[in-house]
C-alpha positions in Angstrom: 0.0 0.0 0.0 1.2 3.6 -0.6 2.5 5.7 2.1 3.5 9.4 2.3 7.1 10.3 1.8 9.1 12.5 4.2 9.3 15.0 1.4 5.6 15.6 1.8 6.0 16.4 5.5 6.6 20.1 5.1 3.9 20.6 2.5 1.4 18.6 4.6 2.3 20.5 7.7 1.4 23.8 6.0 -1.8 22.3 4.6 -2.7 21.0 8.0 -2.2 24.3 9.6 -4.3 26.0 7.0 -7.0 23.3 7.6 -7.3 24.6 11.2 -8.8 27.8 9.9 -11.2 26.2 7.3 -14.7 27.7 7.3 -17.4 25.8 9.1 -19.4 23.4 7.1 -23.1 23.6 6.8 -25.1 26.4 8.5 -22.9 27.9 11.2 -21.4 24.4 12.1 -17.9 24.0 13.3 -15.7 21.2 12.0 -16.2 17.8 13.6 -13.2 17.3 15.9 -11.3 14.1 16.4 -8.6 12.9 18.8 -6.4 10.3 17.4 -5.8 7.4 19.8 -2.5 5.8 19.1 0.0 7.4 16.7 1.1 4.7 14.5 0.9 4.4 10.7 -2.9 4.0 10.4 -3.5 7.0 12.6 -1.0 9.1 10.6 -3.0 8.4 7.5 -6.3 9.2 9.2 -4.9 12.6 10.4 -3.8 13.5 6.9 -7.3 12.5 5.7 -8.9 14.9 8.2 -6.5 17.7 7.1 -8.1 17.2 3.6 -11.7 17.4 4.9 -13.9 20.4 5.1 -16.0 18.7 7.7 -13.4 17.3 10.1 -10.1 18.1 11.8 -7.9 16.7 14.4 -7.9 18.6 17.7 -6.5 16.0 20.1 -3.9 13.3 20.5 -3.5 10.2 22.7 0.0 8.7 22.8 2.0 6.2 24.7 5.7 6.4 25.5 6.9 8.2 22.4 6.8 11.9 23.1 8.5 12.7 19.9 5.5 11.4 18.0 3.1 13.5 20.0 5.4 16.6 19.5 5.5 16.0 15.7 1.7 15.8 15.2 1.0 18.5 17.8 3.1 20.9 15.6 1.6 19.7 12.3 -2.0 20.1 13.4 -1.7 23.0 15.8 -2.9 21.0 18.8 -2.5 22.7 22.2 -0.8 20.8 25.1 -4.2 20.7 26.9 -5.5 18.3 24.3 -2.5 15.9 24.3 -3.2 12.9 26.6 -1.5 9.7 27.6 -3.1 6.3 27.9 -3.0 6.8 31.7 -4.9 10.1 31.8 -7.1 9.3 28.7 -10.3 9.6 30.7 -9.7 13.2 31.2 -10.8 13.7 27.6 -14.3 13.8 29.1 -13.6 17.4 30.2 -12.2 18.6 26.8 -14.9 20.5 24.8 -12.5 20.7 21.8 -12.9 16.9 21.1 -16.2 15.4 19.7 -14.9 11.9 18.8 -11.9 9.6 19.0 -10.3 7.7 16.2 -8.9 4.4 17.5 -5.9 3.2 15.6 -4.5 1.0 18.4 -3.6 -2.7 18.3 -6.7 -4.9 18.1 -6.6 -6.1 21.7 -6.9 -2.4 22.9 -9.9 -1.6 20.9 -12.5 -2.6 23.4 -10.9 -0.9 26.4 -10.5 2.5 24.6 -13.9 2.4 23.0 -15.6 1.8 26.3 -13.5 4.5 28.0 -14.2 6.9 25.2 -18.0 6.2 25.5 -17.9 6.8 29.2 -16.2 10.1 28.5 -19.1 11.0 26.2 -17.1 10.9 23.0 -18.2 9.3 19.7 -16.0 6.5 18.4 -14.5 5.6 15.0 -12.7 2.3 15.7 -10.4 0.5 13.3 -11.1 -3.0 12.2 -11.2 -5.7 13.4 -13.5 -4.2 15.9 -12.0 -6.3 18.7 -10.6 -9.8 19.3 -13.9 -11.6 20.0 -17.5 -11.1 19.4 -18.0 -10.9 23.1 -15.8 -7.8 23.3 -17.7 -6.3 20.4 -20.9 -6.6 22.2 -19.5 -4.8 25.3 -18.4 -2.0 23.0 -21.8 -1.8 21.4 -23.5 -1.8 24.8 -21.2 0.9 26.3 -21.8 3.3 23.4 -25.5 2.7 23.4 -25.6 3.4 27.1 -23.6 6.6 26.7 -25.7 7.6 23.7 -22.7 8.1 21.5 -22.1 6.8 17.9 -20.0 3.8 17.3 -18.6 3.4 13.7 -16.1 0.7 12.5 -13.6 1.9 9.9 -14.6 -0.2 6.9 -13.3 2.4 4.5 -14.2 0.5 1.3 -17.9 0.8 2.1 -17.4 4.5 1.5 -15.4 4.3 -1.6 -17.4 5.2 -4.7 -15.8 2.5 -6.8 -16.7 -0.2 -4.3 -20.2 1.2 -4.0 -20.4 0.9 -7.8 -19.3 -2.7 -7.7 -21.9 -3.5 -5.1 -24.6 -1.7 -7.0 -23.8 -3.6 -10.2 -23.7 -7.0 -8.4 -27.0 -6.4 -6.5 -28.7 -4.9 -9.6 -28.6 -8.1 -11.6 -26.1 -6.7 -14.0 -24.2 -10.2 -13.8 -27.4 -12.2 -13.1 -28.0 -13.9 -9.8 -24.9 -13.9 -7.5 -23.6 -17.5 -7.3 -20.1 -17.4 -5.9 -17.2 -15.3 -4.5 -13.5 -15.9 -4.5 -11.1 -13.5 -2.8 -7.8 -13.1 -1.1 -5.4 -10.7 0.6 -1.7 -11.7 1.0 1.4 -9.8 2.0 4.8 -10.4 3.4 5.2 -9.3 7.0 8.6 -9.1 8.7 9.2 -10.2 12.2 8.8 -7.7 15.1 5.4 -6.2 14.2 2.7 -6.2 16.8 0.4 -8.0 14.4 2.5 -11.1 14.8 1.9 -11.0 18.6 -1.3 -12.8 19.4 -1.6 -10.9 22.7 -2.0 -7.7 20.7 -3.6 -8.9 17.5 -5.9 -11.6 18.7 -5.0 -13.8 15.7 -3.0 -13.9 12.5 -3.5 -13.0 8.8 -7.3 -13.6 9.0 -7.7 -10.8 11.6 -5.7 -8.3 9.7 -5.9 -9.3 6.0 -8.5 -12.0 5.6 -11.2 -9.7 7.2 -11.2 -7.6 3.9 -12.5 -10.3 1.6 -14.7 -11.7 4.3 -16.3 -8.4 4.9 -16.7 -7.6 1.2 -18.4 -10.9 0.7 -20.8 -10.4 3.6 -21.5 -6.7 2.5 -22.3 -7.6 -1.1 -24.1 -10.8 -0.5 -26.2 -9.2 2.2 -26.3 -12.5 4.0 -24.5 -13.9 7.0 -22.6 -17.2 6.4 -24.1 -20.2 8.2 -21.5 -22.9 7.5 -17.7 -22.8 7.5 -14.6 -24.8 6.4 -11.0 -23.7 6.9 -7.4 -24.8 7.0 -4.5 -23.1 8.7 -0.8 -23.5 7.8 2.4 -22.0 9.1 5.1 -23.1 6.7 7.8 -20.6 7.7 10.0 -22.0 10.5 11.3 -20.1 13.4 9.8 -17.7 16.0 8.1 -15.3 13.5 4.8 -17.1 13.5 5.1 -18.6 17.0 1.7 -17.2 18.2 -0.3 -16.5 15.1 -1.2 -18.4 11.9 0.8 -17.5 8.8 -1.8 -18.5 6.2 -5.4 -19.5 6.1 -7.9 -20.6 3.5 -11.6 -20.6 4.2 -14.9 -21.2 2.6 -18.4 -20.1 3.5 -22.0 -20.8 2.5 -25.0 -18.5 3.0 -28.6 -19.5 3.6 -29.5 -18.8 -0.1 -26.8 -21.1 -1.3 -24.1 -18.5 -2.3 -20.6 -20.0 -1.9 -17.5 -18.1 -1.1 -13.8 -18.9 -0.6 -11.0 -16.7 0.4 -7.5 -16.7 1.9 -4.9 -14.6 3.5 -1.2 -14.9 4.4 1.5 -12.9 6.1 4.2 -15.0 4.3 3.9 -14.5 0.5 4.3 -11.9 -2.1 1.2 -9.8 -1.9 -2.0 -9.7 -3.9 -5.5 -8.6 -3.0 -8.7 -9.2 -5.0 -12.4 -10.3 -5.0 -14.2 -12.0 -7.9 -18.0 -12.1 -7.9 -19.6 -14.8 -10.2 -23.1 -14.4 -11.4 -25.3 -16.5 -13.7 -24.8 -13.9 -16.5 -21.3 -12.4 -15.9 -18.6 -11.7 -13.3 -16.7 -8.8 -11.7 -13.2 -8.9 -10.5 -11.8 -6.1 -8.2 -8.0 -6.1 -8.3 -6.2 -4.4 -6.7 -9.1 -4.4 -4.3 -8.2 -3.2 -0.8 -5.4 -0.6 -1.3 -5.6 3.1 -0.4 -5.9 4.1 -4.1 -5.9 2.7 -7.6 -8.9 0.3 -6.9 -10.0 -1.3 -10.2 -12.7 -3.6 -11.3 -13.3 -5.3 -14.7 -15.5 -8.0 -16.0 -18.4 -9.0 -18.1 -22.0 -7.9 -17.6 -25.2 -8.5 -19.4 -24.6 -5.3 -21.5 -21.0 -6.1 -22.3 -17.5 -5.7 -20.8 -16.8 -3.2 -18.2 -13.5 -1.7 -16.8 -13.3 1.1 -14.3 -10.6 2.4 -12.0 -11.0 4.8 -9.0 -9.7 8.3 -9.5 -9.5 8.8 -5.7 -6.0 9.7 -4.3 -4.9 8.5 -0.9 -6.1 9.1 1.8 -9.5 9.8 0.2 -11.2 6.6 1.7 -10.3 7.8 5.2 -11.6 11.3 4.5 -14.9 9.8 3.3 -15.4 7.6 6.3 -14.5 10.5 8.8 -17.0 12.8 7.0 -19.6 10.1 7.2 -19.4 9.9 11.1 -19.5 13.7 11.1 -22.8 13.7 9.1 -24.2 10.9 11.3 -23.6 12.9 14.5 -24.9 16.1 12.9 -28.1 14.4 11.7 -28.5 11.9 14.5 -28.3 8.9 12.1 -26.7 5.5 12.4 -23.4 5.0 10.6 -23.5 2.6 7.7 -20.8 0.5 9.4 -22.0 0.7 13.0 -20.8 -1.7 15.7 -23.1 -4.4 14.5 -21.0 -4.7 11.2 -17.9 -5.3 13.2 -19.6 -7.8 15.5 -20.8 -9.9 12.5 -17.3 -10.1 11.2 -16.0 -11.4 14.5 -18.8 -14.0 14.7 -17.8 -15.1 11.2 -14.0 -15.2 12.0 -14.8 -17.2 15.1 -16.6 -19.7 12.9 -13.7 -19.9 10.5 -11.2 -20.3 13.3 -13.4 -23.0 14.9 -13.6 -24.8 11.6 -9.8 -24.7 11.4 -9.5 -26.2 14.9 -8.0 -22.9 16.3 -10.7 -21.0 18.3 -10.3 -17.2 18.4 -9.1 -15.5 21.5 
């Protein structure tokens, strides 16, 4: 996936500073204000996305034991010291009127804790996927946000990407006939030392991080929940790198209407990412499917061949999802990817792990 180079830092810093003075959106409305919880790569992208939004901006930071990171982003986005928090004093965010919501870009095992703490602090939540490391944790997050009357949205960015919405509309409209089958995958090479390879932080291996993409896309487009599962796990690479998580997994699903799906993910191979949708009268293949830009689909429909590529430039997907939560709070509507969507993915992943003989955390 693409990342921003250091050469863009100065340019982005100026842009972010200018974003602080953007005019309010709508009728006399101030921008929707996020605090980024965890300052890793994914949060870096999210903050850049907010800097490009006319609806949202970053006004707070929550960081661990890397003060240089907090200092960097504080300078980039003009954030006062009073809105920079540690994990220990995070709950004080409840008294910060300059923060409306939190974006949780932490390791998976920390999602539930900080979602619940944010809800108790009265802040809306945009949480990265997977929502948590078990469906039970997901339910506690949903319950906490409901009790606190705050919005809970899971960051399924492809749901907000116009090119993916176009794919779903075509598949659901009958343009390829009745949907019969899905095939998908997401594979990449992960070096040792990443938190994703530590089960205590990730809750699982490649399925939790990469396999969730085709799994969620299948569920979203089929508009059905799988009822039967089969799966196999393999860790072929020797040594400690995959001591606590699976390297590769292949799984298959069946929905109540009889749609079949198969997909796989791996941390140990040269990458690819795709989804193919087969219908009675055509097919659509999205490849590359899950990147931050350049999403493309092609195939055969009832009316002939089709081939389209997204014109969006990274981090546009993140801007779209941030803006969506802002709109939901403004209009008091439910996010399209509310907590229930994350919960259903965890239920399905638990079914997959169980079928493979490796129950989820």
